[in-house]
N, C-alpha and C positions, 0 to 999 in steps of 0.2 A: 774479157777482162774477167780474172779469177773471182771468184766469189765463195765466202764461207759462212757457215750457220754455225752459231756457237749458243748453246743454253745453258744458264747459268742459275743453280738453285738458291733459296734463301737457305743461310745456315742460321737456324734458330739457337743455336748454342752462343754464337758470336753476335746474334741479331744483326747480320749483315750479309750482303752480296758479294762475293769473293770475285775481284776483277783481275786476279794474278793470270789466270789461263788466257784472258781477251789481251792483256799487257804482253805476255810471251808470245802469243800469236802474232800481234802487230810489231814485234820487235825490229824485224827487217822488212816490214812492208810500208809503203804508203796507202794511207786510207783515202779512198775516193769517195766512198759513200757508207754511211752506219745506219741502219733502221732497228731501233730496238722496239720489241713489242713485250709488254708484260702480260702474263695470265698466272692462272692458277690451276694446278692439277692435284685431284685429291686432298684439296684445301692448303697444299703447298705451294707458295708463289716463286715464279720463275721468271726471268728475262731471258727472251730470244734475240739474238742480236744477227741480223744479217748485215754481212762486211763485203763491200766491193772493194778491191784493192789491186795493187800491183808491187811486185817485189822492188823495191826501192833502191835505188842508189843516188845519193845525192851529188848534184853536178860541181858543187864547189866544195872541197875537202876544209876542215878548219886548219888553221896554219900548224898546230902541234902534230896533227896527223900526217899532213903533208911533209913535214920534215922528216918523219918516220919512213917515208916511202911507201905508205900503205895504198893496197889497191882499193877501189870503190866498196865492196862489203866490208874491208877492215875499217875504212872510214867510217862507215855507218855503226858498226860495233862500238867503236871508239867513242863517237857521240853518244850513244844510248848508255853506255858505261858512265860517261859524264852526266848525263842527265839524272841516272840513277845516283850516283855520287852527290850531286844537288840536293835531291831529296833526302838521302839518308843523312846528309850533315843537317841539313834544317830539322829534321826530326831528332837528331841526337843532340842538337844545340851545339856543334862544333864546327870549325871552319872545314873546308871540303878538303883539305890537304891532310888533315887529319884521318880521313876515310880512305883515300889513295891520292898518291899524286899523279900529276900527269905522265911521269915517265913510269910510275906502276901500271897505269891503265893502260899505256903503250905496250908494256911488256905482257900483259894479260892478252892483249889483242894479238899481238904475236906468237905466244906460246899457246894460247887456246887451251887452258888446263880444263881437263874433265873430273877431276879430282881436287879434293882438299888437299892431298899429298902434293900433287900437281902445282897448286896455286902456293903451298908452302915453299917451293924453289924460287919463287919469285922474291927478289930482294925487297924488304920491308913487311914482308907478310908472315908475322909471329902467330903466336898462338892467340893471343888476345885479338887479333884483326880477323884471323880465321874463325874463331868462335862466333864473333859478333858478325861479320859479313860474309865469309866464305860460301856458305851456302846459297846466298843471293847471287854473288857474281857466279858460282859454278853453273847455277839454274841458266842464268843470263846468256852465257857462253854458249852451253847445251843448246837452249831453245834457238839461239842465233843461227847455229850451225845446222840445225835439224832442217830447216827450211831453206833449199837451193832453188836458186832462180830456175822456174819451169821450162825456159828456151834450153838452158845449159842441160837440165835433166834429160829433154826430149832429145837433143843432139846426140847425148851419150848411147841412150838407147838405140838410136839409129846406127850409131858405129858399132855397137854390137849385133845389131841385125846384120851388118856387113860382112858377118864371121870373121872379125879380126883385121878385116881391111882397113890400112890408114885413110881412107876416104871418108871424110864426114860430109854429108851432103845438108846444108842448112835447113831447117824447120820453116816451113811457109808462116807467114804472120795470117792473122785474121784477114786482112786484106787482100792478100795473094789467094787466099783460098777462095774467096768469093769470086 
C-alpha cells in the first residue's frame, strides 16, 4: 500500500496550519490510515502526517456523471468538484448552482482546463466566476491529473522498456511478488 509523509508548518501570519496541500494530495485517493504527529523545530510548530492510501476509483458513480459516460477517474473528479462546490456555496452563502451547475462541472471534467483562459471557454464561466473560483477549480483539476494510478504508470514504463514493442506485460501485484 502506498504511503506519503507530509509536513505542514504553522503560518504565524494567518495563525493557522494550511491544509491545502493535504487536501490536494488526497484529491484522487482513498484514505486508508492517517497518523498525525505534532512537533516543534526551532520554536516553530509543525504537523507531520503519515498517510496510507490507495488510488481510489469509486465502484458506484453518481447518476449525473453516469449519464455523461465518464470513466472511473472522471467520476472521481466530478464528485470532488461537487464536494468543493458545496463547501464554496456554504462559505459564500449562496445556492450551489450559483457556484457552478452540474452541467458546468461535467464540462470541466471533460475539458480538464489547465488555465483560466481554458476555463473561460466553458459556458457560464465569465469574468466574475473566474475571479472568484477560477483559481481553485484550475488547482483541483491540475492536482487531480498530477497523480496517475501507480499501476498504469508502471505498465507504461514496462512498455517503454520493451523498446516500442506493442506488448505490455502486467505488473505483478504485491501478492504475486511474494
